[in-house]
MARBALUM-276700 format. One record per residue: residue number from 1; residue in one letter; x, y, z of N, C-alpha, C in turn. Coordinates in steps of 0.001 Angstrom, whole numbers, plus 500000, padded with zeros to 6 digits. Atoms other than C-alpha are relative to their C-alpha. Layout:
N
[NUM,a,[X,Y,Z],[X,Y,Z],[X,Y,Z]]
...
This chain:
348
[1,m,[499345,498774,500448],[835115,491230,146185],[499983,500068,498477]]
[2,f,[500046,499820,501445],[834676,492632,142695],[501287,500661,499509]]
[3,h,[498833,499417,500646],[837490,493541,140304],[499574,500558,498645]]
[4,p,[500335,499454,501317],[837121,495875,137281],[500852,499354,498914]]
[5,l,[499294,500664,501101],[838028,493882,134149],[499515,500569,498675]]
[6,r,[500341,499480,501322],[838128,495110,130563],[499511,498868,499097]]
[7,v,[500517,500958,500976],[836148,493329,127859],[501000,499895,498841]]
[8,r,[499019,500213,501054],[838634,491807,125414],[499355,499613,498676]]
[9,e,[500637,500495,501230],[836262,490156,122941],[498531,499724,500265]]
[10,i,[501418,500373,499966],[832545,489777,122259],[499705,499244,498708]]
[11,e,[500270,500856,501162],[831569,486916,119952],[498516,499654,499949]]
[12,r,[501408,500361,500178],[828054,486461,118605],[499906,498500,499767]]
[13,l,[500155,501445,500104],[827087,482817,119154],[498732,499625,499242]]
[14,t,[501300,500200,500661],[823431,482922,118065],[499325,501364,499929]]
[15,d,[500725,498724,500058],[820819,485600,117425],[499766,500584,501388]]
[16,d,[500317,499511,498665],[820223,485801,121177],[501052,499618,501040]]
[17,a,[498962,500380,499041],[823538,484810,122758],[501371,500470,499528]]
[18,v,[498630,499580,500292],[827100,486101,122967],[500953,499335,500985]]
[19,a,[498928,500400,499091],[830388,484958,124467],[500841,501241,500271]]
[20,v,[499233,498826,499597],[832212,487672,126410],[501285,499530,500677]]
[21,t,[498697,500334,499436],[835939,487376,127160],[500587,501229,500670]]
[22,f,[499411,498900,499240],[837609,489520,129815],[501524,499864,500034]]
[23,t,[498556,499986,499809],[841261,490526,130099],[500308,499883,501488]]
[24,v,[499603,500204,498610],[842759,489202,133330],[501436,500508,500172]]
[25,p,[498645,499487,499793],[845767,491293,134459],[500872,498966,500711]]
[26,p,[499104,500972,499342],[848850,489306,135596],[499830,499955,501513]]
[27,a,[500125,499969,498543],[848292,490433,139194],[498763,499261,500500]]
[28,l,[501241,500656,499584],[844838,488788,139206],[499865,498578,499451]]
[29,r,[500103,501340,500594],[845658,485496,137472],[499665,498949,501040]]
[30,t,[500305,500974,498947],[845631,483561,140730],[498557,500145,500461]]
[31,t,[501378,499739,499557],[842349,485198,141762],[498985,499380,499060]]
[32,f,[500997,500444,500976],[840614,484191,138526],[500275,498612,499418]]
[33,r,[499902,501419,500363],[841901,480641,138170],[498751,499290,500494]]
[34,h,[501268,500633,499637],[838832,478447,138195],[500082,498489,499909]]
[35,t,[500224,501440,500125],[837807,474863,138715],[498928,499809,498943]]
[36,p,[500995,500179,501062],[835894,473503,135699],[498578,499894,500564]]
[37,g,[501385,499990,499556],[832200,474270,136196],[499627,501213,500834]]
[38,q,[500311,498849,499157],[832502,477420,138297],[499435,501169,499191]]
[39,h,[500587,498819,500631],[830806,480746,137588],[500609,501264,500588]]
[40,i,[499612,498695,499473],[831522,484442,138056],[498761,500880,500085]]
[41,a,[501071,499015,499892],[829219,487251,139160],[500463,501288,499337]]
[42,l,[499734,498730,500655],[829059,490412,137045],[499085,501058,500610]]
[43,r,[500763,498936,499333],[827894,493765,138400],[500023,501278,499172]]
[44,r,[500082,498653,500562],[826694,497044,136954],[498940,500778,500775]]
[45,t,[500942,499141,499283],[824763,500000,138364],[499208,500816,498990]]
[46,v,[500898,499268,500889],[821750,501512,136596],[499084,500877,500842]]
[47,d,[500840,499054,499260],[820052,504644,137961],[500107,499798,501505]]
[48,g,[499753,500170,498576],[821627,504019,141338],[499687,498632,500544]]
[49,q,[500348,501353,499556],[820445,500403,141477],[501054,499011,499530]]
[50,e,[498970,500990,500325],[823016,497627,141604],[499364,498736,499439]]
[51,i,[500487,501222,500645],[822424,494669,139279],[501128,498986,499959]]
[52,r,[499016,501080,500031],[824283,491387,139706],[499406,498785,499294]]
[53,r,[500407,501246,500643],[824105,488270,137557],[501198,499049,499967]]
[54,t,[498934,500992,500073],[826084,485037,137521],[499976,499313,498638]]
[55,y,[499850,500699,501275],[827406,483397,134355],[501148,498998,500129]]
[56,s,[498995,501056,499896],[829349,480151,134059],[501154,500241,499038]]
[57,i,[498798,499920,500829],[832892,480103,132711],[499997,498812,499048]]
[58,c,[500103,501081,500984],[832966,478098,129480],[501358,499510,499518]]
[59,t,[498667,500382,500448],[836738,477871,128953],[500603,498957,500928]]
[60,p,[499339,500977,499139],[838968,475055,130229],[500816,500680,501085]]
[61,a,[499222,499466,498891],[840802,475550,133511],[501489,499894,499687]]
[62,t,[498561,499949,500245],[844442,476608,133049],[500651,500906,501038]]
[63,d,[499272,499138,499065],[847159,478288,135115],[499941,501462,499567]]
[64,d,[500144,498648,500532],[846871,481341,132832],[498558,500124,499495]]
[65,p,[501425,500143,500316],[843081,481696,132891],[499529,500891,498857]]
[66,v,[500754,499244,500991],[841013,482760,129900],[498578,500091,500533]]
[67,l,[501288,499807,499341],[837884,484244,131434],[498945,500334,498945]]
[68,r,[500998,499859,501062],[835034,483696,128954],[498684,499420,500486]]
[69,v,[501315,500460,499573],[831317,483408,129673],[499024,500090,498834]]
[70,g,[501078,499939,500981],[828259,482717,127567],[498784,500676,500615]]
[71,i,[501156,499262,499495],[825307,485092,127983],[498868,499902,498983]]
[72,r,[501175,500097,500867],[821888,484356,126539],[498978,501050,500427]]
[73,l,[500994,498966,499730],[819235,487065,126253],[498798,499411,500718]]
[74,v,[501183,500371,499233],[816496,486699,128847],[498974,501112,499838]]
[75,e,[501045,498994,500184],[813185,488449,128310],[499977,500979,501174]]
[76,d,[499965,498945,498987],[813307,491769,130198],[501202,499869,500934]]
[77,g,[498813,500176,499169],[816728,490738,131529],[500844,501268,500034]]
[78,a,[499290,498726,499881],[818474,493835,132865],[501453,499885,499582]]
[79,f,[498585,500129,500346],[821990,492476,132430],[500189,499368,498624]]
[80,s,[499808,500663,501289],[821590,490164,129439],[499672,500944,498840]]
[81,t,[500320,499025,501048],[819939,492944,127404],[501162,500967,499801]]
[82,y,[498819,499118,500062],[822863,495230,128241],[501161,499303,499304]]
[83,a,[498866,500729,500562],[825401,492521,127332],[499868,499812,498493]]
[84,l,[500190,500265,501419],[823862,491815,123939],[499845,501265,499162]]
[85,k,[500344,498826,500804],[822876,495337,122900],[500876,501223,500261]]
[86,e,[499239,498799,499672],[825215,497797,124623],[501471,499746,500280]]
[87,l,[498623,500283,499603],[828389,496148,125894],[500910,499932,498774]]
[88,t,[499063,499990,501118],[831403,496723,123629],[501405,499675,500498]]
[89,v,[498597,500277,499682],[835073,495713,123527],[500637,501270,500563]]
[90,g,[499373,498871,499340],[837075,497954,125834],[499250,500507,501205]]
[91,d,[500768,499612,498814],[834266,498484,128341],[500545,499272,501230]]
[92,t,[499580,500605,498738],[834956,497709,131992],[498775,499493,500761]]
[93,v,[501087,500611,499232],[832756,495373,134040],[500565,499523,501327]]
[94,d,[499593,500510,498693],[832973,494556,137752],[499747,498495,500043]]
[95,v,[500069,501461,500046],[833691,490836,138088],[500468,499426,501336]]
[96,m,[499632,500681,498762],[833753,488654,141200],[500819,498750,499685]]
[97,a,[499174,501188,500185],[836260,485816,141609],[499124,498761,499802]]
[98,p,[500790,501217,500249],[835093,482346,140434],[499523,499336,501283]]
[99,a,[500602,500689,498858],[832802,480457,142792],[499103,498893,499470]]
[100,g,[500925,501062,500393],[830447,477486,142790],[500581,498623,500239]]
[101,r,[499580,501373,499699],[830539,473779,143559],[499473,498979,498995]]
[102,f,[500411,500885,501094],[829093,472374,140322],[501267,499719,499178]]
[103,t,[498658,500130,500556],[832588,471165,139498],[500429,498541,499873]]
[104,l,[499380,501315,500162],[834638,468193,138380],[501498,500195,499833]]
[105,a,[498546,500015,500127],[838348,467994,139102],[500375,498786,499156]]
[106,p,[499694,501113,500914],[839864,465835,136308],[500485,498752,500734]]
[107,r,[499618,501296,499444],[840134,462155,137264],[499545,498909,499048]]
[108,p,[500444,501088,500871],[839809,458788,135521],[498547,499648,500264]]
[109,g,[501379,500407,499829],[836291,457556,134912],[499151,500362,498806]]
[110,q,[500945,499697,501060],[833203,457929,132763],[498942,500945,500564]]
[111,f,[500875,498949,499507],[831061,461033,133118],[499001,500402,498918]]
[112,v,[501071,499625,500929],[827851,462335,131560],[499490,501391,500359]]
[113,g,[500668,498723,499814],[826463,465830,131088],[498659,499983,499288]]
[114,i,[501326,499836,500605],[822746,466384,130463],[499651,501477,500139]]
[115,v,[500133,498553,499942],[822197,470014,129522],[498897,500476,499065]]
[116,g,[500992,499357,500854],[819565,472295,128070],[500375,501441,499756]]
[117,g,[499736,498611,500345],[820196,475555,126224],[501330,500501,500502]]
[118,s,[498756,499416,499504],[822753,477771,127941],[500628,499196,501126]]
[119,g,[499397,500909,499029],[823335,474976,130462],[501262,499337,499487]]
[120,i,[498778,500555,500570],[826107,473924,128093],[501247,500679,500563]]
[121,t,[498799,499225,499698],[828452,476633,129418],[500911,499377,501062]]
[122,p,[499082,500609,499039],[829806,475060,132648],[500432,498598,499604]]
[123,v,[499685,501379,500385],[829660,471543,131207],[501032,499979,498873]]
[124,l,[498963,499902,501020],[831741,472640,128220],[501373,500135,500648]]
[125,s,[498736,499863,499274],[834482,473729,130625],[500391,498697,500675]]
[126,i,[499738,501273,499328],[834148,470483,132567],[500522,498966,499023]]
[127,a,[499627,501036,500969],[834347,468229,129494],[501342,500307,499341]]
[128,t,[498760,499635,500676],[837150,470154,127776],[501209,499791,500903]]
[129,t,[498887,500159,499055],[839363,470217,130871],[500249,498524,500303]]
[130,l,[499876,501422,499665],[838670,466574,131738],[500708,499234,498895]]
[131,l,[499437,500772,501106],[839488,465193,128285],[501437,500402,499699]]
[132,a,[498639,499539,500264],[842628,467324,127931],[500987,499526,501061]]
[133,r,[499078,500301,498885],[844088,466478,131331],[500044,498530,500384]]
[134,e,[500070,501382,499507],[842976,462893,131947],[499759,499037,498840]]
[135,p,[500144,500899,501151],[843648,460328,129171],[499135,498776,500279]]
[136,h,[500811,501162,499649],[841687,457661,131069],[498578,500408,500385]]
[137,a,[501362,499537,499739],[838455,459665,131197],[499205,500043,498704]]
[138,r,[500930,499914,501120],[835431,459549,128906],[498853,500918,500400]]
[139,f,[501104,499087,499710],[832593,462048,128600],[498930,499871,498927]]
[140,c,[501152,500024,500902],[829129,461776,127075],[499169,501252,500258]]
[141,l,[500798,498787,499897],[827275,465018,126388],[498645,499779,499336]]
[142,i,[501369,500082,500502],[823494,464838,126006],[499417,501398,500125]]
[143,r,[500446,498610,499948],[822236,468266,125052],[498689,500191,499266]]
[144,s,[501291,499680,500591],[818846,469710,124235],[499958,501486,499663]]
[145,d,[500152,498619,500444],[818248,472880,122216],[498727,500108,499178]]
[146,r,[501216,499805,500783],[815281,474414,120427],[500254,499680,498520]]
[147,t,[499645,500185,501413],[816907,474568,116977],[501515,500035,499860]]
[148,t,[498558,499910,500250],[820349,474309,115408],[500474,501442,500092]]
[149,a,[499606,498594,500000],[820416,478089,114977],[500085,500582,501403]]
[150,s,[499990,499477,498629],[819799,478609,118702],[501032,499307,500882]]
[151,t,[499065,500811,499222],[822548,476198,119802],[501301,500745,500258]]
[152,m,[498778,499309,499617],[825417,477809,121703],[501209,499058,499927]]
[153,f,[498723,500709,500004],[829045,476702,121237],[499990,498748,499119]]
[154,l,[500010,501116,500951],[828418,474446,118249],[501415,499619,499571]]
[155,e,[498645,500284,500495],[832013,474784,116995],[500865,499383,501082]]
[156,e,[499183,500533,498917],[833564,474102,120401],[499673,498534,500269]]
[157,v,[500393,501395,499778],[831569,470895,120844],[500448,499126,498821]]
[158,a,[499526,500740,501167],[832372,469801,117274],[501496,499747,500084]]
[159,d,[498554,500162,499841],[836048,470350,118072],[500325,498871,500974]]
[160,l,[499796,501107,499067],[835777,467975,121043],[499800,498656,499301]]
[161,k,[500238,501243,500748],[834340,465300,118734],[501189,499662,499115]]
[162,d,[498860,500231,500898],[837260,465758,116331],[501263,499615,500772]]
[163,r,[498766,500238,499242],[839964,465759,119005],[499955,498704,500801]]
[164,y,[500104,501178,499127],[838643,462908,121156],[498901,499064,499489]]
[165,p,[501081,500814,500578],[836610,460629,118861],[499708,498727,500791]]
[166,e,[500191,501241,499246],[837109,457594,121124],[499532,500253,501432]]
[167,r,[500295,499729,498586],[836463,459362,124435],[498879,501013,500210]]
[168,f,[501080,499019,499881],[833780,461952,123680],[498823,499576,499136]]
[169,q,[501225,500388,500696],[830212,461068,122736],[498997,501139,500092]]
[170,l,[500974,498919,500040],[827596,463613,121676],[498651,499475,499556]]
[171,v,[501381,500275,500372],[823832,463150,121625],[499266,501337,500045]]
[172,h,[500611,498673,500090],[822001,466259,120424],[498535,499859,499592]]
[173,v,[501442,500069,500241],[818218,466578,120615],[499468,501416,499799]]
[174,l,[500633,498706,500263],[816275,469468,119088],[498507,499895,500283]]
[175,s,[501404,500086,499608],[812841,470255,120486],[499060,500593,498957]]
[176,r,[500883,499328,500949],[811526,472400,117609],[500497,499893,498558]]
[177,e,[499473,500129,501363],[813350,471196,114525],[500260,498532,499694]]
[178,e,[499767,501376,500431],[813338,467886,112678],[501304,499914,499214]]
[179,r,[498782,500249,500772],[816580,466427,111323],[499898,498649,499320]]
[180,q,[500065,501253,500750],[817172,463673,108809],[500718,498877,500730]]
[181,t,[499268,501013,499231],[819605,461890,111122],[499915,500342,501479]]
[182,g,[500013,499777,498562],[819865,461471,114858],[498645,499709,500612]]
[183,l,[501223,500276,499263],[817132,461333,117451],[498847,500861,499512]]
[184,p,[501172,499190,500356],[813574,462509,116731],[499938,501254,500869]]
[185,s,[500117,498761,499235],[812748,466032,117841],[499061,499791,501186]]
[186,g,[500848,500076,498818],[811065,466656,121162],[500789,500339,501246]]
[187,r,[499359,499618,498751],[811792,467638,124736],[500654,498805,500674]]
[188,l,[499345,501029,499186],[814190,465696,126941],[499346,499997,501379]]
[189,d,[500681,500036,498716],[811684,465045,129705],[500345,498706,500737]]
[190,q,[499687,501156,499164],[811755,462423,132439],[499722,498677,499290]]
[191,e,[500376,501260,500658],[809951,459750,130432],[500968,499657,498871]]
[192,r,[499111,500271,501127],[812168,460138,127392],[501401,499623,500479]]
[193,l,[498672,500314,499477],[815385,460130,129407],[500035,498620,500642]]
[194,h,[500055,501320,499362],[814272,457046,131322],[500159,498889,498969]]
[195,t,[499860,500980,501085],[814097,455206,128004],[501337,500151,499284]]
[196,l,[498802,499721,500796],[817052,456866,126278],[501296,499607,500698]]
[197,l,[498717,500178,499318],[819758,456621,128932],[500480,498546,500035]]
[198,p,[499511,501383,500004],[819879,452801,129316],[500373,499494,498601]]
[199,a,[499661,500403,501364],[819981,452492,125512],[501353,500556,499572]]
[200,l,[498731,499363,500356],[823013,454787,125333],[501162,499552,500864]]
[201,l,[498935,500142,499020],[824965,453980,128459],[499706,498873,500983]]
[202,q,[500149,500902,498867],[825587,451473,131188],[499923,500891,501240]]
[203,t,[500194,498937,499013],[824094,453752,133814],[500700,499729,501332]]
[204,d,[499366,500282,498711],[825542,451933,136832],[501526,500092,499936]]
[205,a,[498551,499881,500143],[829062,452391,135423],[500457,501452,499916]]
[206,i,[499664,498580,500125],[828924,456206,135273],[500466,500532,501353]]
[207,d,[499410,499492,498757],[831092,457957,137856],[499428,501344,500429]]
[208,g,[500578,498719,499620],[829285,461295,137768],[499081,500521,498916]]
[209,w,[500980,499416,500910],[826223,462910,136186],[499915,501490,500292]]
[210,y,[500008,498541,499844],[826216,466681,135592],[498812,500572,499226]]
[211,l,[501254,499521,500583],[822775,468196,134981],[499963,501524,500102]]
[212,c,[499979,498546,499970],[822508,471833,133987],[499036,500573,498970]]
[213,g,[500938,499361,500914],[819838,474054,132454],[498765,500473,500730]]
[214,p,[501253,499577,499365],[816225,475028,133130],[499555,499012,501073]]
[215,f,[500456,500811,498876],[814539,473726,136271],[499294,498725,499535]]
[216,g,[500763,501155,500446],[812182,471417,134377],[500875,498885,499459]]
[217,l,[499111,501016,500552],[814959,469639,132480],[500821,499338,501100]]
[218,v,[499162,500557,498933],[817179,469218,135549],[499179,499101,500920]]
[219,q,[500854,500806,499132],[814306,467972,137694],[499603,498686,499328]]
[220,g,[500377,501216,500719],[813163,465518,135008],[501154,499034,499865]]
[221,a,[498833,500864,500131],[816697,464225,134485],[500340,499329,501322]]
[222,e,[499703,500603,498695],[817232,463709,138204],[499011,498878,500312]]
[223,r,[500998,501036,499715],[813970,461783,138537],[500220,498771,499137]]
[224,a,[499723,501140,500874],[814839,459616,135545],[501180,499194,500517]]
[225,l,[498807,500686,499488],[818256,458815,136996],[499695,499249,501292]]
[226,r,[500322,500670,498742],[816875,458015,140438],[499143,498763,499743]]
[227,a,[500823,501158,500350],[814292,455709,138845],[500841,498879,499402]]
[228,l,[499092,500998,500568],[817175,453948,137089],[500999,499472,501023]]
[229,g,[499153,500522,498928],[818885,453341,140423],[501312,500733,500189]]
[230,v,[498757,499243,499836],[821588,456012,140190],[500027,500627,501393]]
[231,p,[499933,499401,498653],[822764,457052,143688],[499964,501525,499922]]
[232,r,[500098,498534,499979],[821976,460658,144605],[501384,500647,500072]]
[233,t,[498654,499443,499863],[825657,461196,145447],[500736,500096,498667]]
[234,h,[499378,499948,501316],[826539,460639,141773],[499401,501095,499119]]
[235,i,[500722,499018,500813],[824184,463396,140565],[500329,501412,500485]]
[236,h,[499651,498614,499686],[825309,467021,140437],[499143,500921,499131]]
[237,e,[500983,499172,500701],[822946,469838,139467],[500339,501482,500095]]
[238,e,[499977,498536,499974],[822998,473488,138517],[498840,500476,499136]]
[239,i,[501195,499511,500689],[819806,475294,137547],[500248,501412,499496]]
[240,f,[499803,498693,500596],[819945,478244,135174],[498726,500833,500002]]
[241,h,[501262,499273,500055],[816262,479155,134976],[498955,499228,500790]]
[242,i,[501131,500605,499305],[813263,478520,137199],[498778,500197,499124]]
[243,d,[501180,499908,500855],[810246,477709,135021],[498880,500715,500736]]
[244,n,[501128,499293,499401],[807199,479904,135619],[499050,499018,500674]]
[245,g,[500930,500849,499271],[805017,478335,138273],[500635,498790,500636]]
[246,a,[499341,501168,499427],[807601,475708,139198],[500696,500381,501294]]
[247,a,[499303,499848,498726],[808770,475446,142765],[499928,501429,500509]]
[248,a,[500158,498644,499493],[807336,478763,143919],[500504,500078,501431]]
[249,p,[499475,499892,498648],[808980,480065,147102],[498896,500000,501048]]
[250,v,[500943,499992,498889],[807285,479620,150438],[499813,501444,500455]]
[251,p,[500203,498619,499537],[805653,482902,151583],[500778,500269,501288]]
[252,a,[499187,499664,498839],[807851,484684,154115],[499138,500066,501256]]
[253,a,[500713,499979,498727],[806779,484159,157689],[500562,501111,500877]]
[254,t,[499543,498975,499075],[807026,486700,160484],[501113,499431,500870]]
[255,a,[498878,500454,499188],[810361,486431,162279],[499636,500081,501476]]
[256,p,[500230,499872,498565],[810421,485850,166046],[500265,501439,500449]]
[257,a,[499834,498626,499519],[810166,489085,168019],[501445,500280,500366]]
[258,h,[498650,499542,499653],[813441,490977,168301],[501086,499032,499543]]
[259,s,[498983,500930,500492],[815339,488420,166227],[501211,500760,499486]]
[260,t,[498745,499403,500452],[818970,489157,165408],[500816,498977,499230]]
[261,v,[499058,500860,500701],[821607,487770,163088],[501409,500483,500301]]
[262,t,[498575,499732,499843],[825288,487603,163903],[500708,499379,498818]]
[263,a,[499344,500494,501207],[827445,487258,160815],[501491,500279,500039]]
[264,t,[498559,499844,500144],[831154,486692,160302],[500327,500022,498519]]
[265,l,[499659,499817,501406],[832522,487929,156981],[501373,500649,499928]]
[266,d,[498616,499512,500096],[836189,488417,156084],[500594,500229,501385]]
[267,s,[499433,500025,498638],[837085,487667,159727],[499472,501114,500903]]
[268,r,[500624,498976,499159],[834893,490523,161045],[498558,499608,500278]]
[269,s,[501347,500415,499597],[831675,489902,162968],[499179,501193,500463]]
[270,g,[500916,498981,499501],[828632,491977,163793],[498655,499378,500273]]
[271,t,[501336,500484,499664],[825130,491525,165208],[498992,501089,499688]]
[272,w,[500974,499005,500452],[822072,493252,163724],[498578,499427,500072]]
[273,p,[501401,500465,499961],[818257,493073,163953],[499541,499523,498629]]
[274,v,[500626,500495,501226],[816231,491169,161366],[498560,500495,499987]]
[275,h,[501352,499473,500085],[813074,492956,160254],[499018,498913,499565]]
[276,d,[501038,500965,500369],[809779,491089,159733],[500015,499759,498489]]
[277,g,[500030,500374,501406],[809760,489198,156428],[501331,500128,499289]]
[278,e,[498697,499758,500605],[813395,490037,155802],[500838,498720,500021]]
[279,s,[499069,501136,500001],[815917,487390,154759],[501230,500366,500818]]
[280,l,[498774,499739,499256],[819123,487004,156718],[500998,500775,499148]]
[281,l,[499091,499262,500875],[821062,488224,153696],[499638,501482,499981]]
[282,e,[500422,498596,500031],[818984,491427,153540],[500390,500718,501291]]
[283,a,[499616,499402,498727],[819634,492052,157237],[501504,500267,500051]]
[284,v,[498537,499826,500005],[823369,491552,156771],[500392,501118,499044]]
[285,l,[499636,499002,501004],[823501,493710,153625],[499734,501428,500476]]
[286,r,[500260,498656,499483],[821975,496681,155464],[501191,500532,500786]]
[287,n,[498872,499603,499157],[825112,496699,157599],[501355,499631,499413]]
[288,r,[498762,500416,500665],[827702,494905,155470],[499719,499872,498499]]
[289,p,[500280,500043,501437],[827244,495840,151778],[500918,499069,499227]]
[290,d,[499067,500899,500677],[830188,493552,150955],[499618,498532,500144]]
[291,a,[500437,501390,499875],[828221,490414,151843],[499807,499389,498611]]
[292,p,[500056,500597,501346],[828374,487956,148908],[498589,499599,499592]]
[293,y,[501270,500445,500578],[825323,487472,146708],[500035,500287,498515]]
[294,a,[500141,499707,501428],[824301,487433,143055],[498526,499962,499612]]
[295,c,[501351,500122,500566],[820871,486075,142104],[498882,500319,500984]]
[296,k,[501019,499851,498952],[818951,486331,145420],[498792,499098,499767]]
[297,g,[501122,500888,500298],[816776,483514,144071],[500214,498564,500426]]
[298,g,[499734,501359,499547],[818322,480454,145704],[500579,499107,498932]]
[299,v,[499522,500784,501138],[819950,479371,142444],[501524,499943,499905]]
[300,c,[498559,499951,500295],[823589,480507,142258],[500883,499493,501127]]
[301,g,[499209,500476,498869],[824816,479637,145765],[501066,500972,500476]]
[302,t,[498965,499038,499614],[826969,482785,146069],[499902,500391,501467]]
[303,c,[500207,499560,498616],[825446,483644,149483],[500072,498849,500999]]
[304,r,[499866,501171,499117],[826215,480218,150977],[500718,500382,501294]]
[305,a,[499408,499710,498696],[826967,480447,154709],[499779,498813,500928]]
[306,f,[500120,501083,499018],[827472,478090,157643],[499155,500480,501177]]
[307,l,[500865,499672,498875],[824777,478101,160297],[500693,499566,501291]]
[308,v,[499234,500300,498786],[826788,478342,163516],[499063,499655,501153]]
[309,s,[500951,500256,498913],[823837,478514,165896],[498635,500571,499629]]
[310,g,[501358,499580,500276],[820101,479051,165990],[499335,499127,498946]]
[311,e,[500753,500745,501001],[817446,477767,163603],[499460,500969,498962]]
[312,i,[500500,499151,501097],[816308,479087,160230],[498967,499227,499187]]
[313,r,[500894,500603,500987],[813622,478460,157644],[500476,500460,498623]]
[314,m,[499498,499679,501333],[814923,478288,154084],[498870,499828,498995]]
[315,d,[501136,500025,500923],[812309,479179,151446],[500187,498970,498908]]
[316,r,[499738,500968,501059],[813876,477238,148595],[501499,499886,499791]]
[317,n,[498579,500270,500180],[817201,475768,147595],[500220,499253,498697]]
[318,f,[499641,500636,501255],[818427,475056,144076],[501513,499992,499810]]
[319,a,[498554,499848,500140],[822137,475494,144793],[500802,499052,500873]]
[320,l,[499230,500821,499076],[823212,473397,147771],[499682,498520,499814]]
[321,e,[500187,501444,500018],[823747,469651,147604],[499476,499559,501368]]
[322,s,[500592,500479,498747],[822006,467561,150259],[501051,499822,501091]]
[323,d,[498966,500184,498981],[825312,466798,151994],[500441,501339,500584]]
[324,e,[499675,498679,499487],[826000,470543,152295],[498953,500457,501010]]
[325,v,[501072,499642,499073],[822611,471123,153912],[500146,499202,501293]]
[326,d,[499825,500847,498815],[823227,468183,156260],[501176,500474,500848]]
[327,a,[498819,499523,499276],[826607,469712,157180],[499766,501344,500670]]
[328,g,[500323,498759,499321],[824904,472954,158231],[500062,501248,499152]]
[329,y,[499935,498827,500862],[825172,475235,155193],[498593,500424,499564]]
[330,v,[501288,499443,500407],[822312,477521,154179],[500232,501051,498919]]
[331,l,[499973,498873,500920],[821508,480066,151488],[499446,501205,500742]]
[332,a,[500419,498850,499192],[821378,483404,153276],[498857,500771,499353]]
[333,c,[501051,499236,500678],[819130,484936,150606],[498634,499367,500155]]
[334,q,[501272,500713,499865],[816449,482320,151268],[499677,499652,501453]]
[335,s,[500127,500404,498597],[816855,482001,155044],[499357,501090,500850]]
[336,h,[500666,499110,499043],[814626,483552,157709],[500184,499411,501394]]
[337,p,[499765,500532,498651],[815184,483276,161468],[498782,499272,500551]]
[338,a,[501055,500734,499301],[813152,480656,163324],[500232,500042,501506]]
[339,t,[499704,499759,498590],[814794,481527,166654],[500407,501468,500136]]
[340,e,[499720,498579,499806],[815484,484913,168207],[501440,500359,499646]]
[341,q,[498598,499740,500311],[819228,484582,167659],[500492,498978,498982]]
[342,v,[499420,500853,501042],[820919,483203,164533],[501409,500501,499724]]
[343,e,[498616,499625,500326],[824625,483153,163754],[500439,499305,498718]]
[344,l,[499491,500508,501276],[826116,482736,160265],[501481,500288,499863]]
[345,d,[498586,499793,500316],[829695,482349,159108],[500165,499887,498487]]
[346,f,[499806,499994,501437],[830335,483367,155490],[501423,499581,499603]]
[347,d,[498596,500293,500303],[834049,482516,155767],[500299,498513,499921]]
[348,r,[499730,501443,499990],[833723,478740,156183],[499795,499392,498620]]
């Protein structure tokens, strides 16, 4: 469900990125309380076409939520171009309640974030909340950016260093700019991380790894960690961008003849036909426009549903953890029926 929220502040972070803060009315404070690491979906309509995009909340989690997101300009991006060039204070935007499972509830331990570019946004919320609430927690942030000028939330990260000098560690790598101090410039790829991480940290003592950013960085970081013996259960991922040519979706196959999907949403169920080549989400949306979704690319996880019965083929998955898939959850936007009857539950 979307709620119209007024824009309270727009802050220019870099030449191509802004932070947008929304006013949350008292009646919606409970609705918009978030767990560190969650995101919100924003919606606007252009020429009769609905556009949805998800952006991570970058502020710490509090009982009186401050709803602030970082938005970086994407080439030909319908929403990011609007946010950077047209959106003004006082405008109203439709906002969905926080969602997502790339989260860390504050607890004692040592945690690491490996982020690239705008991947800093959810990890900033995670680190800030953790260090403020849990005095027996430590956090190491390893971030990669093109240049200093393109780095989002520089002041907020510097503030963490000042406030928690003994519990917060920052390693900043620039891929297109040389610095006199710190690590040499270059990409944080699998090979470099495999060498860097053991030199920085006792990898087997880390309680959780949080990887966020472009597909290539997240994939390389995961492979480096697995090669270092880190259990998969300790690695949490959120992908912001799919690199061109990487992990292309499987071509849609023809659905079984007369296939149907039964979906439960907000305690109401219905059964509808699935057209050839159509995803289960598309079939549901034709009849239930309130079905949850944002990216339709298998990245955000907003359309997560429980597979009650039947079999499906999922084109790609960049949002669900392996234990969620094993438990029976699917991404409706990437799922096609492999049996004549499929049943989904969006309420679980």
